[in-house]
N, C-alpha and C positions, 0 to 999 in steps of 0.2 A: 504494500500500500504506500509506504513512504517513497519508494522508488517511482511509482506512478505519479504521485503528487509532485515530486521534484522534477520529473521529466516534463510534465505539462507546464509547470512553472517556468522551466527553461525554454519552453517553446513560445512564450509570450512575444507577440510581434509589436512593432512600434505603435500599432493602432490600439493595443491593449488586449487583444484577443489571444487565447491559446490556440495553437494549431490543433486540428482534429486528429492528426496522427503525428507522432513524433517519437524518435527521430525519423526523418524522411527526407529524401532528395527533392521531393516535389511538395512544397507547402500546400496545405489545404485548410481553409478556414470555414468552419460551420459555427455561426454565432452562438447558437444555443448550447453547443458543447462546452463553451467557456463557462456558462452558468452552471452546467453540471459539475465542472471542476470545482467551482466555488462550493457547491453542495458537498462534494467529496471531502474538501478540506474541513468543512463543518462536521461532517460525519466522523472523520478521523479524530477530531478533538472530542466529540461527544462520546465515542467509544473507548478512546485510549487516554484522554486527558492530557495529551502531549502539547501543553500550552506554548512552550518556546518554539517548537517545530511549526505549529500551525500559525503562530504570530509572524513567523518569518515570511509568510505568504501574503500578509496584509497589503503591502504596496502593490503587488500584482493583482490581488482581488480588487483593490481600489481602481486599478487600471481597467479591469473588465467592467466594473460597474460604471465608471466614467464613460467608457465607450458606449454603453447602452443609454446612459443618461443623455449623451450628446445626439442620440438618434431617436428621441421621443418627439413625435409630431404633435400638432395642435389637438388631436383626438386622444392623446395619451398612449398612442401605439408606437411600437418600434418600427421605423421606416427609414427609407433613404440610405440603406446600407451600401457600402462600396461594392462595385461589380465583382470583386474577387472574393466576396463573402457569401457563402451559401446560406440560403434561408430555408433550412430543413428542420422540420419538427416531426417527431413521431409520438404517437400516443396509443393507449389502449383504454378500453372502457373500465377496466378494473383499477386504474390508478385512483388514489384517494382524492379528497377535496382539497381546497386551498389551505387548510390547516396544516398540511404537511410542509408547504413552503414557508408559512408563517413561523412554524416552530424552528425551521432551519435558520431563518433570518434572525430570529430571537437569539438563537445560539451563537450566531456570528457576532452579535452585539456583545455577548458575554465574553467571547474571545478577545474582542477589542477592548474590553474593560469599560464599556459604556454603562 
């Protein structure tokens, strides 16, 4: 798990997104996968309590969130992504409701010490 988190952190581009596969000779950016990485960092802290390790990712997490914040349109939706960023989302009907995401964001605030 630590290796995966570290590899994706190392893949962060100048735009602030993680690459969807890394290491790779051909970069590929899928915007949503960067958010999954943020959730992976939260999960790692939740299950292992490894605060120094997870805090080391906060600058890159901020970069991911800044990227999305910069692409919110007047309707509050993510839009206007660069042409090299895939807009891919997958879902299944068995996924839980939004409380799952809220609990992860709450945990991220705990990691930050907010």
